C-alpha positions in Angstrom: -13.3 42.7 -0.2 -10.2 41.1 1.2 -10.0 37.3 1.1 -8.1 35.9 4.1 -5.8 33.1 3.3 -5.3 30.5 6.1 -1.8 30.3 7.5 0.0 27.2 6.3 0.4 25.6 9.8 -3.1 26.5 10.8 -4.5 25.0 7.6 -2.6 21.8 8.3 -3.7 21.8 11.9 -7.3 22.1 10.9 -7.0 19.2 8.4 -4.9 16.6 10.2 -7.4 13.8 9.6 -6.9 14.1 5.9 -3.2 13.3 6.4 -4.0 10.3 8.5 -3.7 12.0 11.9 -7.4 11.7 12.9 -6.8 9.6 16.1 -3.9 8.3 18.2 -3.7 4.9 16.5 -3.5 6.2 12.9 -1.3 9.2 14.0 1.3 6.8 15.5 1.3 4.6 12.3 1.6 7.7 10.0 4.3 9.3 12.1 6.4 6.1 12.1 6.0 5.7 8.4 6.8 9.4 7.7 9.9 9.4 9.8 11.1 6.2 8.3 10.5 7.2 4.7 12.2 10.6 5.2 15.2 8.7 6.7 15.1 6.4 3.7 15.3 9.4 1.4 18.3 10.6 3.3 20.4 7.5 2.7 19.4 6.9 -0.9 22.2 9.0 -2.4 24.8 6.7 -1.0 22.7 3.6 -1.7 23.9 2.2 1.6 23.3 2.8 5.3 21.3 1.9 8.4 18.0 3.1 9.8 16.8 2.3 13.3 13.2 3.1 14.4 12.1 2.3 17.9 9.1 3.0 20.1 10.1 3.8 23.6 8.5 4.3 27.0 8.3 7.8 28.5 8.0 8.9 32.1 4.3 9.3 31.5 2.7 6.0 30.4 0.1 7.9 28.4 2.7 8.8 25.7 5.1 7.0 23.4 8.4 8.3 22.0 9.4 7.6 18.4 13.1 7.5 17.9 14.3 7.4 14.3 18.1 7.2 13.6 19.7 7.1 10.2 23.3 7.1 8.8 22.3 9.5 5.9 24.1 12.6 4.9 23.0 14.6 7.9 21.7 18.2 8.0 23.2 21.6 8.4 21.9 23.7 11.3 19.9 26.0 9.0 18.2 22.9 7.4 17.1 21.7 10.8 15.5 25.0 11.5 13.6 24.8 8.2 12.2 21.4 8.9 8.9 22.9 9.9 8.7 26.0 7.6 6.1 26.4 4.8 3.8 23.5 4.4 5.0 22.4 1.0 8.7 23.3 1.6 11.3 20.6 2.0 14.9 20.4 3.0 15.5 17.5 0.6 17.9 18.3 -2.2 17.2 17.4 -5.9 17.4 13.6 -6.3 17.8 11.2 -9.1 15.2 8.8 -7.6 11.6 8.9 -6.6 11.2 10.2 -3.1 9.1 8.5 -0.4 8.2 11.1 2.2 5.5 13.8 1.9 8.1 16.6 1.3 7.9 17.6 5.0 4.1 17.8 5.2 3.8 14.6 7.1 6.5 15.5 9.5 4.8 18.9 10.2 1.4 17.1 10.7 3.0 14.7 13.2 4.5 17.6 15.2 1.2 19.5 15.1 -0.6 16.4 16.4 2.0 16.1 19.2 1.6 19.8 20.2 -2.2 19.3 20.4 -2.1 16.1 22.5 1.2 16.0 24.4 2.4 18.1 27.4 4.0 21.4 26.3 7.4 20.5 27.7 7.6 17.4 25.5 5.6 18.6 22.5 8.5 19.2 20.2 10.6 17.7 17.5 14.0 16.8 19.0 16.6 16.7 16.2 20.3 15.8 16.4 22.4 15.7 13.2 26.0 15.7 12.0 27.6 16.0 8.6 31.0 14.5 9.6 30.8 13.5 13.3 33.2 16.3 14.2 30.4 18.8 14.8 26.9 18.0 16.1 23.9 20.2 16.2 20.9 19.6 18.5 17.6 21.5 18.3 14.1 21.3 19.8 11.5 22.5 17.2 7.9 23.6 17.5 5.4 25.1 15.1 3.5 28.3 15.6 0.1 27.7 13.8 -0.4 31.4 13.4 3.0 32.1 11.9 3.4 33.4 8.3 3.5 30.7 5.7 7.2 30.6 5.0 8.5 31.2 8.6 10.9 28.6 10.1 10.0 26.6 13.1 10.3 28.0 16.6 13.7 26.8 18.0 12.9 26.3 21.7 16.4 25.0 22.5 19.6 24.4 20.6 23.1 23.2 21.2 26.3 23.0 19.1 29.2 20.9 20.1 32.4 19.4 18.7 34.1 16.0 19.1 37.9 16.2 19.1 38.9 12.6 19.8 40.1 10.5 16.8 37.3 8.3 15.5 35.9 6.9 12.3 34.0 9.7 10.6 30.2 9.2 10.1 27.1 11.3 9.3 23.5 10.9 10.2 20.4 12.2 12.0 18.3 11.2 15.0 14.7 12.5 15.4 12.6 12.1 18.5 8.9 12.8 18.7 6.3 12.0 21.4 2.7 11.1 20.6 -0.3 10.0 22.7 -0.3 6.2 23.4 -3.3 4.7 21.6 -5.7 2.5 23.5 -5.6 0.0 20.6 -1.8 0.0 20.5 -1.8 -3.6 19.3 -3.7 -2.7 16.2 -1.2 0.1 15.4 1.7 -2.3 15.9 0.0 -4.9 13.7 -0.1 -2.4 10.8 3.5 -1.3 11.4 4.8 -4.9 11.6 3.0 -5.6 8.3 4.6 -2.6 6.7 8.1 -3.5 7.8 7.6 -7.1 6.9 6.7 -6.2 3.4 9.6 -3.8 3.2 11.9 -6.8 3.4 11.0 -7.8 -0.1 11.9 -4.4 -1.7 14.8 -3.1 0.3 18.2 -3.3 -1.3 20.8 -5.6 0.3 23.1 -2.6 1.1 20.5 -1.0 3.4 19.8 -2.2 6.9 16.5 -1.4 8.7 15.5 -2.3 12.2 12.1 -1.7 13.7 11.6 -2.4 17.4 9.0 -1.7 20.1 10.5 -1.3 23.6 7.1 -0.8 25.3 6.3 -3.1 28.2 4.4 -6.1 27.0 5.1 -5.4 23.3 8.8 -6.1 23.1 8.1 -9.1 20.9 7.3 -6.7 18.1 10.6 -6.5 16.3 11.6 -6.6 12.7 15.1 -6.8 11.2 15.1 -6.0 7.5 18.8 -6.8 7.0 19.7 -9.4 4.5 22.6 -10.2 2.2 20.1 -11.5 -0.4 18.6 -9.4 -3.1 14.9 -8.6 -2.7 13.6 -11.2 -5.2 15.7 -14.0 -3.6 14.5 -12.8 -0.2 10.9 -13.1 -1.4 11.4 -16.6 -2.7 13.2 -17.8 0.4 10.5 -16.5 2.6 7.8 -18.4 0.8 10.0 -21.5 0.2 9.5 -21.2 -3.6 11.8 -21.5 -6.6 12.2 -19.3 -9.7 10.4 -22.1 -11.6 7.2 -21.4 -9.6 7.3 -17.6 -10.0 5.2 -15.5 -12.4 7.2 -12.3 -13.0 6.6 -9.4 -15.4 8.4 -6.1 -15.8 6.5 -3.5 -17.9 7.7 0.0 -18.8 4.8 2.4 -19.4 4.9 5.9 -20.7 5.8 7.6 -17.4 6.2 4.8 -14.9 7.4 1.3 -14.5 5.4 -1.7 -13.1 6.9 -4.8 -11.6 4.5 -7.7 -10.9 5.1 -11.1 -9.5 3.0 -13.9 -8.1 3.6 -17.3 -6.4 1.4 -19.9 -4.8 3.6 -21.0 -1.8 3.4 -24.4 -0.1 1.1 -25.7 -2.9 1.3 -29.3 -4.0 -0.9 -29.5 -7.1 -1.0 -33.3 -7.0 -3.2 -32.9 -3.9 -5.7 -30.7 -5.8 -8.9 -32.3 -7.2 -9.8 -29.5 -9.6 -10.3 -25.8 -8.7 -10.7 -24.4 -5.2 -11.0 -21.0 -3.6 -7.9 -18.9 -3.6 -7.0 -16.3 -1.0 -5.0 -13.4 -2.6 -2.4 -11.7 -0.3 -1.6 -8.5 -2.1 1.6 -6.6 -1.5 1.4 -3.1 -2.9 4.4 -0.8 -3.4 5.0 2.7 -4.7 8.7 3.4 -5.5 9.8 0.2 -3.8 8.2 1.2 -0.5 5.0 -0.6 0.9 1.7 1.1 0.9 -0.1 0.9 4.2 -3.1 -1.3 4.4 -6.1 1.0 4.8 -9.9 0.9 4.2 -9.4 2.7 0.9 -7.2 0.0 -0.6 -10.0 -1.1 -3.0 -9.8 2.3 -4.6 -6.1 1.8 -5.3 -5.1 1.3 -8.9 -3.2 -1.8 -8.0 -6.1 -3.5 -6.1 -8.8 -2.6 -8.6 -6.6 -3.7 -11.5 -6.0 -7.1 -9.9 -9.7 -7.5 -9.0 -10.9 -6.6 -12.5 -8.5 -8.9 -14.3 -9.7 -11.7 -16.5 -10.1 -14.3 -13.7 -13.2 -15.7 -15.5 -10.9 -17.3 -18.1 -9.6 -19.5 -15.3 -13.1 -20.3 -14.1 -13.1 -17.9 -11.1 -14.7 -14.7 -10.0 -12.7 -12.3 -7.9 -14.5 -10.9 -4.8 -13.4 -8.8 -1.8 -11.7 -10.7 0.9 -12.3 -10.7 4.7 -9.2 -8.6 5.7 -7.2 -5.6 4.6 -4.2 -8.0 4.7 -5.8 -10.4 2.3 -8.1 -8.1 0.3 -9.2 -10.4 -2.5 -10.5 -13.9 -2.9 -11.0 -16.1 -6.0 -14.2 -18.2 -6.0 -14.7 -21.1 -8.5 -17.7 -20.4 -10.8 -18.6 -24.0 -11.6 -18.4 -25.7 -8.2 -19.3 -25.1 -4.6 -16.8 -23.4 -2.5 -16.3 -26.3 0.0 -12.6 -27.1 -0.4 -10.0 -25.5 1.8 -8.6 -22.3 0.1 -5.0 -22.1 -1.1 -2.9 -18.9 -1.0 -1.6 -16.8 -3.8 0.9 -14.0 -3.1 0.8 -11.2 -5.5 3.3 -8.2 -5.3 3.0 -5.1 -7.5 5.4 -2.2 -7.4 4.8 1.0 -9.3 8.0 3.0 -9.9 7.1 6.6 -11.0 10.6 7.1 -12.5 11.5 10.4 -10.7 8.0 11.9 -11.5 5.6 13.0 -8.7 3.7 10.0 -7.5 -0.1 10.4 -7.7 -2.0 9.2 -4.6 -5.7 9.1 -4.2 -5.5 10.7 -0.8 -3.1 12.7 1.4 -2.6 9.6 3.5 -0.7 8.1 0.6 -2.2 4.7 1.1 -3.6 4.2 -2.5 -2.5 5.1 -6.0 -4.5 7.1 -8.4 -6.4 5.5 -11.3 -4.0 7.1 -13.7 -1.8 4.0 -13.2 -4.6 1.5 -13.8 -4.1 0.9 -17.5 -0.4 0.1 -17.1 -0.9 -2.0 -14.0 -3.7 -3.9 -15.7 -1.5 -4.7 -18.7 1.3 -5.9 -16.4 -1.1 -8.1 -14.4 -2.6 -9.5 -17.6 0.8 -10.6 -18.7 1.5 -12.2 -15.3 -1.8 -14.1 -15.5 -0.8 -15.6 -18.8 2.1 -17.4 -17.0 -0.1 -19.0 -14.3 -1.5 -21.9 -16.4 2.0 -23.1 -17.1 3.1 -22.8 -13.5 -0.1 -24.1 -11.8 -2.0 -26.0 -14.5 -4.6 -27.5 -12.1 -5.4 -24.4 -10.2 -5.3 -22.0 -13.2 -6.4 -24.1 -16.1 -7.9 -21.8 -18.8 -11.4 -22.7 -20.0 -12.1 -22.5 -23.7 -14.8 -20.4 -25.2 -16.8 -23.5 -25.9 -16.5 -24.6 -22.3 -17.7 -21.2 -21.1 -20.7 -21.3 -23.4 -21.6 -24.8 -22.4 -21.3 -23.9 -18.7 -22.8 -20.5 -18.4 -25.4 -20.1 -21.2 -27.8 -22.7 -19.8 -27.6 -21.2 -16.3 -28.3 -17.7 -17.6 -31.0 -18.7 -20.0 -32.8 -20.7 -17.3 -32.6 -17.7 -14.9 -33.9 -15.3 -17.6 -36.7 -17.7 -18.6 -37.8 -18.1 -15.0 -37.9 -14.3 -14.5 -39.9 -13.7 -17.7 -42.3 -16.5 -16.9 -43.2 -14.9 -13.5 -43.2 -11.3 -14.7 -46.3 -9.3 -15.3 -46.9 -7.0 -18.3 -45.7 -4.1 -16.2 -42.1 -3.1 -17.2 -41.9 -5.6 -20.1 -40.9 -4.3 -23.5 -43.7 -5.7 -25.7 -41.6 -5.3 -28.9 -39.8 -8.5 -27.8 -43.0 -10.4 -28.4 -43.9 -8.9 -31.8 -42.8 -10.3 -35.2 -39.0 -10.3 -35.4 -38.7 -10.0 -31.6 -36.7 -12.4 -29.4 -39.8 -14.0 -27.8 -42.2 -13.9 -30.8 -44.2 -17.1 -31.1 -43.1 -18.5 -27.8 -45.8 -20.8 -26.4 -44.2 -22.8 -23.7 -41.5 -22.7 -21.0 -39.3 -25.0 -23.1 -39.5 -22.8 -26.1 -38.7 -19.7 -23.9 -35.6 -21.4 -22.5 -34.4 -22.5 -26.0 -34.9 -19.0 -27.4 -32.9 -17.4 -24.5 -30.2 -20.1 -24.8 -29.8 -19.3 -28.5 -29.4 -15.6 -27.8 -26.8 -16.3 -25.1 -24.8 -18.5 -27.5 -24.8 -15.6 -30.0 -23.6 -13.1 -27.3 -20.9 -15.3 -25.9 -19.5 -16.3 -29.2 -18.6 -12.7 -30.1 
């Protein structure tokens, strides 16, 4: 019996949702991210350059054109034709750094989504590139979903022209792609602005990035990521903080590196009367590039490591927040949450050191649990610095304090449950000689017995 293998493009077309192209809003966000990160890969070799990414109007208001321009090394004409070949092929040369893009898969998915939803005449990838600004190559590419796996893209139109005038030599690439305009465009722009805003804290000072929306009514959405400051200085300046208020840890693990920092901006501890709720704004990065906020962020190794850290030693429990932009919240254990919450900014960057980055999904919005042990260790070291920096907010409680605070609460709760329980489901061995509740004749004795047991547990 012959087993039919799906053609690469057809397989991709049938699984666009897995790559984040399930609807116009997420498709626009993913396409912008993919085009930008491929452009960022293109300029990494020179460690300097510019990237411009704009959303533009089209003649049909139902569509949006993404225009991504970079001053990278450019592409040869045959490389452009191969942009949309086999699903897991790539035109990227061997690098000495961790790459950001999906090795062409995301770009192919974006083009396939365009071909499904945009008019035929505009459903193509328009690429202009030059290696030295003397020769330019232009091509319009499309994908045949039924083509053999390693076939190149369909070149619908191409031009090759020269520039003879004297000018300063440059290289680079411009890519244009049309996608359907989402009804909830404002939500897509909110995610993109968050992404480029966070990029400012990880982008090298020699790289300039501009994101702008030229769509009518949304031209206020503009982000310039250019700065002469280094990323850490940029971060501190943004939150009006000093090095003295920064918790910062670099940790090298077996096959990756973790950089973690935290700061409580605009906080005057003299105004605090004990502990209060803390809203955690978590900035997650993989190879110095932000991870998109998505509903799966609590499955990310970074988020789960932070949530499961030893916050109880400070007298807090860590719960899920109300927003994907502030996904965690610290709640005091020993007092009512009535005071106004303060903010804690936590940034965690996992650098995979030239190895393949392991994501928990093809959308690349969360890191696999393989990184959890290393990230947890780094965060633990960062937490150790907080009591010195913020002694009121993050005062550590001693073991004796925890026993005195929590043992009576737990023992009273257990005693109350047992007092109201029936014989059904109760292990009678606890009431036999040598058992925990043997000889108990009153509510007070029951409470004392449970309290003693809790002391024994918490002391170990």
